[in-house]
C-alpha positions as CSV (number, residue, x, y, z in Angstrom):
1,M,0.0,0.0,0.0
2,N,1.3,3.4,-1.0
3,I,0.6,6.5,1.2
4,V,0.2,10.0,-0.1
5,Y,-0.2,12.8,2.5
6,L,-1.3,16.1,0.9
7,H,-1.4,19.1,3.2
8,T,-2.2,22.8,2.7
9,H,-1.4,25.7,4.9
10,D,-4.0,27.6,7.1
11,T,-7.1,26.3,5.3
12,G,-9.3,25.2,8.2
13,R,-12.5,23.7,6.7
14,Y,-12.9,26.4,4.1
15,I,-13.1,24.2,1.0
16,Q,-16.0,23.0,-1.1
17,P,-16.6,19.6,0.5
18,Y,-17.5,21.3,3.8
19,G,-20.2,23.3,2.1
20,Y,-18.5,26.6,1.7
21,A,-18.6,28.7,-1.4
22,V,-15.0,28.0,-2.1
23,P,-14.7,26.1,-5.4
24,T,-12.3,23.2,-5.0
25,P,-13.5,20.6,-7.5
26,N,-10.5,18.2,-7.1
27,L,-10.9,18.0,-3.4
28,M,-14.6,17.6,-3.9
29,R,-13.7,14.7,-6.2
30,L,-11.5,13.2,-3.4
31,A,-14.4,13.6,-0.9
32,E,-16.7,11.7,-3.2
33,E,-14.2,8.8,-3.2
34,G,-13.2,9.0,0.5
35,A,-14.5,9.7,4.0
36,L,-15.0,13.3,5.0
37,F,-14.4,13.9,8.7
38,R,-16.7,16.8,9.9
39,H,-15.2,17.1,13.4
40,A,-11.5,16.7,12.9
41,Y,-9.1,18.8,15.1
42,C,-5.4,19.5,15.1
43,A,-3.3,19.2,18.3
44,G,-2.0,22.7,18.2
45,P,-3.4,25.5,15.9
46,T,0.0,26.9,14.8
47,C,2.0,25.6,11.9
48,S,4.8,23.5,13.4
49,P,3.1,22.1,16.5
50,S,0.1,21.0,14.4
51,R,2.4,19.1,12.0
52,A,4.5,17.7,14.8
53,G,1.4,16.3,16.5
54,L,0.1,14.6,13.3
55,L,3.5,13.3,12.2
56,T,4.6,11.9,15.6
57,G,1.2,10.9,16.9
58,M,1.9,12.8,20.2
59,A,0.8,16.0,21.7
60,P,3.2,18.7,20.5
61,H,4.5,19.2,24.1
62,S,5.2,15.5,24.3
63,A,7.1,15.6,21.1
64,G,9.1,18.7,22.1
65,M,7.6,21.1,19.5
66,F,6.8,24.2,21.4
67,G,6.9,26.8,18.6
68,L,7.8,27.4,15.0
69,A,10.5,25.3,13.4
70,H,12.0,28.2,11.4
71,L,12.4,30.1,14.7
72,G,14.4,27.3,16.3
73,A,11.8,24.9,17.7
74,Q,12.3,21.2,16.9
75,L,11.2,17.7,17.8
76,D,13.0,15.9,20.7
77,D,13.5,12.8,18.5
78,Y,13.1,12.8,14.7
79,G,13.2,9.0,14.9
80,R,9.6,9.2,16.0
81,H,8.5,11.1,12.9
82,L,6.1,9.1,10.7
83,A,8.6,9.2,7.7
84,A,11.3,7.7,9.9
85,Y,9.0,5.0,11.2
86,L,7.8,4.1,7.8
87,G,11.3,4.2,6.3
88,G,12.4,1.7,8.9
89,N,9.5,-0.6,8.0
90,G,10.0,-1.1,4.3
91,Y,8.8,2.2,2.8
92,E,10.6,4.6,0.5
93,T,9.9,8.0,1.9
94,A,9.8,11.2,-0.2
95,L,9.2,14.9,0.7
96,C,7.9,17.3,-1.9
97,G,7.3,20.9,-1.0
98,I,6.6,22.3,2.4
99,Q,7.6,20.7,5.7
100,H,7.5,22.8,8.9
101,E,8.4,20.4,11.6
102,A,12.1,20.8,11.4
103,P,14.5,23.7,10.9
104,E,16.0,21.7,8.0
105,A,14.3,19.0,6.0
106,A,17.4,16.8,6.2
107,M,16.9,16.4,9.9
108,I,13.7,14.4,9.3
109,G,15.4,11.6,7.3
110,Y,13.4,11.3,4.1
111,D,15.0,9.0,1.6
112,R,14.4,11.6,-1.1
113,I,13.6,15.3,-1.3
114,I,12.1,16.1,-4.6
115,G,10.8,19.2,-6.4
116,N,11.9,22.7,-5.4
117,P,12.8,22.6,-1.7
118,T,13.8,26.3,-1.6
119,Y,11.5,28.4,0.6
120,D,11.7,30.5,3.7
121,M,8.7,30.4,6.1
122,S,9.6,34.0,7.2
123,V,9.1,35.3,3.7
124,F,5.6,35.4,2.4
125,D,5.8,37.7,-0.6
126,F,6.7,35.3,-3.5
127,N,4.9,33.5,-6.3
128,S,3.4,30.7,-4.2
129,V,1.2,29.5,-7.0
130,D,4.0,28.7,-9.4
131,W,6.1,27.2,-6.6
132,D,3.3,24.9,-5.5
133,L,2.5,23.9,-9.1
134,E,6.2,23.1,-9.7
135,N,6.2,20.8,-6.7
136,A,2.8,19.2,-7.6
137,R,4.3,18.3,-11.0
138,A,7.4,16.9,-9.4
139,A,5.2,14.8,-7.1
140,A,3.3,13.6,-10.1
141,D,6.6,12.6,-11.9
142,Y,7.7,10.8,-8.7
143,I,4.4,8.8,-8.6
144,K,4.8,7.8,-12.2
145,Q,8.3,6.3,-11.7
146,E,8.9,2.7,-11.1
147,H,9.1,1.9,-7.4
148,K,10.6,-1.3,-5.9
149,K,9.0,-0.6,-2.5
150,P,5.8,1.0,-1.4
151,F,6.2,4.7,-0.9
152,F,5.2,7.4,1.5
153,L,5.0,10.7,-0.2
154,S,4.4,14.0,1.7
155,V,3.2,16.8,-0.6
156,G,3.2,20.1,1.2
157,L,1.7,23.2,-0.4
158,F,2.3,26.8,0.7
159,N,-1.2,27.9,-0.3
160,T,-3.5,28.9,1.4
161,H,-1.0,30.7,3.6
162,L,-0.7,34.5,3.5
163,N,0.3,36.4,1.5
164,F,-2.5,35.2,-0.9
165,P,-1.9,35.5,-4.6
166,K,-3.5,38.4,-6.4
167,A,-7.2,37.8,-6.8
168,D,-8.4,36.3,-10.0
169,P,-10.2,39.1,-12.0
170,L,-13.0,36.8,-12.7
171,I,-13.9,36.7,-9.0
172,N,-16.0,39.8,-8.3
173,P,-15.6,40.8,-4.6
174,D,-18.9,42.5,-4.7
175,H,-20.6,39.1,-5.1
176,I,-18.9,37.0,-2.4
177,A,-19.4,36.6,1.3
178,V,-16.6,36.7,3.8
179,P,-16.6,34.2,6.7
180,S,-19.4,35.1,9.1
181,Q,-17.0,35.9,11.9
182,F,-15.9,39.1,10.1
183,Y,-17.5,42.3,9.1
184,D,-18.7,42.6,5.6
185,N,-16.8,45.4,3.9
186,A,-15.0,46.0,0.6
187,E,-11.5,45.4,1.9
188,N,-12.4,42.1,3.6
189,R,-14.3,40.9,0.5
190,K,-11.2,41.7,-1.6
191,L,-9.0,39.7,0.7
192,W,-11.5,36.8,0.6
193,A,-11.4,36.9,-3.2
194,A,-7.6,36.4,-2.9
195,Y,-8.2,33.5,-0.5
196,L,-10.6,31.9,-3.1
197,T,-7.8,32.3,-5.7
198,S,-5.3,30.7,-3.3
199,A,-7.7,27.8,-2.5
200,R,-8.1,27.2,-6.2
201,A,-4.4,27.1,-6.7
202,A,-4.1,24.5,-4.0
203,D,-6.9,22.5,-5.5
204,D,-5.2,22.6,-8.9
205,C,-2.2,21.0,-7.3
206,A,-4.4,18.3,-5.6
207,G,-5.8,17.5,-9.1
208,I,-2.3,17.0,-10.5
209,V,-1.4,14.6,-7.8
210,L,-4.7,12.7,-8.0
211,D,-4.5,12.4,-11.7
212,A,-0.9,11.1,-11.5
213,L,-2.0,8.3,-9.1
214,K,-4.8,7.3,-11.5
215,E,-2.8,7.5,-14.7
216,S,0.1,5.5,-13.1
217,G,-2.2,2.7,-12.0
218,T,-1.3,3.1,-8.3
219,W,-4.6,4.7,-7.2
220,A,-6.2,1.4,-6.3
221,D,-3.5,0.5,-3.8
222,T,-3.0,4.0,-2.3
223,L,-4.1,5.5,1.0
224,F,-4.7,9.2,0.3
225,I,-4.9,11.7,3.2
226,Y,-5.7,15.3,2.7
227,T,-5.7,17.8,5.6
228,T,-4.4,21.2,6.7
229,D,-2.5,22.3,9.8
230,H,-5.2,24.6,11.4
231,G,-7.7,27.4,10.8
232,L,-7.6,30.4,8.5
233,P,-4.8,33.0,9.1
234,F,-7.1,35.5,10.8
235,P,-7.7,36.7,14.4
236,G,-9.8,34.2,16.4
237,M,-8.8,31.4,14.0
238,K,-5.1,30.5,13.6
239,C,-3.3,30.6,17.0
240,S,-6.6,30.3,18.8
241,L,-8.3,27.4,20.6
242,F,-11.7,28.1,19.2
243,D,-13.1,25.6,16.7
244,T,-12.2,28.0,13.9
245,G,-8.5,27.5,15.0
246,M,-8.4,23.9,16.0
247,G,-10.9,22.6,13.3
248,V,-9.3,21.1,10.2
249,S,-10.5,19.6,7.0
250,L,-9.7,15.9,6.8
251,I,-10.4,13.5,3.9
252,V,-9.2,9.9,4.1
253,R,-9.5,7.6,1.0
254,T,-8.5,4.0,1.7
255,P,-7.8,1.3,-0.9
256,Q,-10.8,-0.5,0.6
257,H,-13.1,2.4,-0.2
258,D,-14.2,2.7,3.5
259,R,-17.1,5.1,3.9
260,R,-16.8,6.2,0.3
261,G,-18.5,9.5,-0.3
262,E,-19.7,9.7,3.3
263,A,-19.4,12.2,6.1
264,V,-18.1,11.0,9.5
265,D,-19.4,13.0,12.4
266,A,-17.3,11.4,15.2
267,L,-14.8,13.5,17.1
268,V,-11.2,12.8,15.8
269,S,-7.7,14.2,16.2
270,H,-4.7,14.6,13.9
271,L,-3.0,12.3,16.5
272,D,-5.3,9.5,15.2
273,L,-3.7,9.4,11.7
274,F,-0.4,7.7,12.7
275,P,-2.1,4.7,14.3
276,T,-4.6,4.5,11.4
277,I,-1.7,4.4,8.9
278,C,0.0,1.7,10.9
279,E,-3.1,-0.5,11.1
280,L,-3.8,-0.1,7.4
281,A,-0.2,-0.9,6.5
282,G,-0.1,-3.9,8.8
283,L,2.6,-2.4,11.0
284,Q,2.9,-2.6,14.8
285,T,2.0,0.7,16.4
286,P,5.0,2.2,18.2
287,P,4.7,2.7,22.0
288,W,4.8,6.5,22.0
289,L,1.5,7.0,20.1
290,Q,-1.3,8.8,21.9
291,G,-4.0,8.6,19.3
292,H,-6.5,6.0,18.3
293,S,-6.9,4.2,14.9
294,L,-9.8,5.5,12.8
295,L,-10.3,2.1,11.1
296,P,-13.1,1.0,13.5
297,L,-14.9,4.2,12.5
298,L,-14.2,3.7,8.8
299,R,-15.4,0.2,9.0
300,R,-18.5,1.1,11.0
301,E,-17.5,-1.1,13.9
302,V,-17.9,1.8,16.4
303,E,-19.6,5.2,16.5
304,S,-16.6,6.9,18.2
305,V,-13.0,6.3,19.1
306,R,-12.6,9.1,21.6
307,D,-14.7,11.2,24.0
308,A,-12.5,14.3,23.8
309,V,-9.7,16.0,21.8
310,F,-7.0,18.2,23.3
311,A,-5.1,21.1,21.8
312,E,-2.4,23.6,22.9
313,I,-0.6,26.8,22.2
314,N,2.9,27.6,23.5
315,H,5.0,29.8,21.3
316,H,4.0,31.4,18.0
317,V,5.8,34.6,17.4
318,E,5.3,35.4,21.1
319,Y,4.7,33.2,24.1
320,E,1.0,32.5,24.6
321,P,0.5,29.3,26.7
322,M,-3.1,27.9,26.5
323,R,-4.7,24.4,26.7
324,A,-8.1,23.2,25.7
325,I,-10.3,20.1,25.9
326,R,-13.2,19.7,23.5
327,T,-15.9,17.0,23.8
328,E,-18.8,16.6,21.5
329,R,-20.8,19.3,23.3
330,Y,-18.4,21.4,25.4
331,K,-15.2,23.3,25.1
332,Y,-13.0,24.3,28.0
333,I,-10.0,26.6,27.5
334,H,-7.5,27.5,30.1
335,N,-5.3,30.5,29.5
336,F,-2.0,30.2,31.4
337,G,-0.6,33.5,30.0
338,R,-1.5,37.1,29.5
339,T,-5.1,38.2,29.2
340,E,-4.5,40.6,26.3
341,Y,-4.3,39.6,22.7
342,L,-0.8,39.6,21.3
343,L,-0.5,41.5,18.0
344,P,2.6,39.5,16.7
345,N,0.6,36.3,17.0
346,L,-2.0,37.6,14.6
347,D,-0.9,37.2,10.9
348,T,-0.8,40.5,9.0
349,S,-3.9,41.0,6.8
350,E,-6.6,43.5,6.0
351,I,-8.9,41.7,8.4
352,R,-6.4,42.1,11.2
353,S,-5.9,45.7,10.4
354,F,-9.7,46.4,10.5
355,L,-10.1,44.6,13.8
356,V,-7.1,46.3,15.4
357,E,-8.2,49.8,14.2
358,N,-11.6,49.2,15.8
359,G,-10.5,48.0,19.3
360,F,-9.8,44.3,19.0
361,L,-6.6,44.6,21.1
362,D,-8.7,46.3,23.9
363,T,-10.7,43.1,24.4
364,E,-9.8,40.6,27.0
365,K,-8.7,37.0,26.6
366,P,-10.2,35.4,29.8
367,R,-8.3,33.0,32.0
368,E,-11.0,30.4,31.6
369,M,-13.5,29.9,28.8
370,L,-16.4,27.4,28.6
371,F,-18.7,27.0,25.7
372,D,-21.8,24.9,25.1
373,L,-21.3,24.0,21.5
374,Y,-24.8,22.6,21.0
375,L,-26.3,26.0,21.9
376,D,-23.4,28.2,20.9
377,P,-21.4,26.6,18.1
378,L,-19.7,30.0,17.3
379,E,-18.3,30.1,20.8
380,K,-19.5,33.6,21.6
381,E,-21.0,33.2,25.1
382,N,-18.4,32.3,27.8
383,L,-20.0,30.2,30.5
384,A,-17.0,29.8,32.7
385,H,-18.6,31.7,35.5
386,S,-22.2,30.5,35.0
387,E,-23.6,28.8,38.0
388,G,-25.6,26.4,35.8
389,Y,-22.4,25.1,34.2
390,K,-20.2,24.9,37.3
391,E,-20.1,21.1,37.5
392,I,-19.3,20.8,33.8
393,K,-16.5,23.3,34.1
394,V,-15.0,21.5,37.1
395,S,-15.2,18.1,35.3
396,L,-13.6,19.4,32.1
397,A,-10.8,21.2,34.0
398,K,-10.1,18.1,35.9
399,E,-9.9,16.0,32.7
400,L,-7.7,18.6,31.0
401,F,-5.2,18.7,33.9
402,E,-5.2,14.9,34.1
403,W,-4.3,14.8,30.4
404,M,-1.5,17.3,31.1
405,Y,-0.1,15.1,33.8
406,A,-0.4,11.9,31.8
407,T,1.4,13.5,28.8
408,Q,4.1,15.1,31.0
409,D,3.2,18.6,29.9
410,P,6.1,20.9,31.0
411,L,3.6,23.8,31.4
412,L,2.7,22.3,34.8
413,N,6.1,23.2,36.0
414,G,6.2,26.8,34.7
415,D,6.9,28.6,31.5
416,V,7.8,26.5,28.5
417,P,11.0,27.2,26.5
418,L,10.9,27.4,22.7
419,H,13.4,24.5,22.5
420,R,13.8,21.8,25.2
421,Q,17.4,21.3,26.2
422,N,17.0,18.4,28.5
423,K,15.0,15.8,26.6
424,P,12.8,13.3,28.5
425,D,13.6,9.6,28.5
C-alpha cells in the first residue's frame, strides 16, 4: 500500500466539500471517493506544533515542539517522525514541497527530497502559485516512476498561507461573502477573493497529484490523506483554541473504499492518523503514540474512538500558553498566560488591520472559557462563571489537567521554552 499525505497551509475547513462557497473541484472529487471527517481537530493551531502532532502521533509538548521550526523549535526525536518510522519498516519516503516540523528538511530523514525545496517560512511575498505547481508536477513525476518498495509521499503546499496570490479578476468581490465571523466590507471581500484564488491554486495541485495516481495505475492501492494544519490565518482562528482555529479539513481515502463519499461526524484528532496508517499498512504501532486508529470508524465497527480532543498553544511569534479540551458538546479553554491579545501572534492581513483599528486589542482573553457547542457553536458566550455550568467546568478542567499530567506537559512546572534542552527519556 502506498501512502500520499497532501497538506495545505492555514485552510481550516474552508473548502467546497464542507459546504463553503470555495470552489475546489478536485478536493470535492476526493471527498466523493473517500471519507470526510466533519469534526477533525489539530493538536496545536499553529504551523509546526500541528504538523508535529500529526507526524509523531503525540501532543506537541510530548514531542518537544513548542513553537515554529523556522524560529528554532524542533522535535525531541526525529526517529519518532512518521517518515522515519515508515522508512524503517520497508517504505521509501519522499518529501515534496513544504515541511514545517524541522528547521532543516534533512533532519527528518526522508529518503528523497524532490521538487523545489527552496522556501523560507519567514518570507511570504513570493509567487506561491507557481512554486506549488512546480512541486505538484514533481510529485506527479515521482508517482509515475517505477518503485521497488511501497512509498510514503508527503506533498506540502504553501497555499492557502498569507500572502495570498492576487485575486483572479473573474472573482468579483462584490458578489462573495466573507466568513461570518468578520465584518462585511469592501476590503475584507477583496481579501476573501484572494483566498478563493489561493484555494483554487491548492486545488489545482491536488488535481495534478490525484491524476498522476490514477494515470500510473497506483490509485487502487494508495491510501490518500488530505488535511491542513489549522484554521484560517485571521484573528480568532489560527493561533486560537476556538473551533475556527483547531478545526481542520480531513479527507481519508483508503484502498478498501471505506465510507466512500460519506461524512463521519465522530470527534477525531490529527493524532489518530499515525495509528490509522500503521493498522492499514499492517505495522505494529510504536509505543509513543497517543491517538486511536480510525479504522473502527471507517469500517462502521464503532460510533466513536474518543470522547474528547485536546489542543495547545505555547509559542507562536510570542509566548501564549493555553490548553483546551473539546468534547462533542463542550469546550473548556485554560489561558495560562496574559489576558491581552498579542499582535505579533496575529498574521498580518486586511482583516487584522480592520479589527485592530476598531479596538480588538482592547478586548480581554479570559483566564477560563467554557462553551456549550450545541447551543453556541460559534463560541460567543463564555459560560466559565455561569452557576448552571459549574459542575461541567470543574469536570472538564479536571480532565484537562489529568491529560497534562499523563502526557508530562512541562507547562505544569512553569513557562515552556521554545526548544527543550533536557529531553525526557
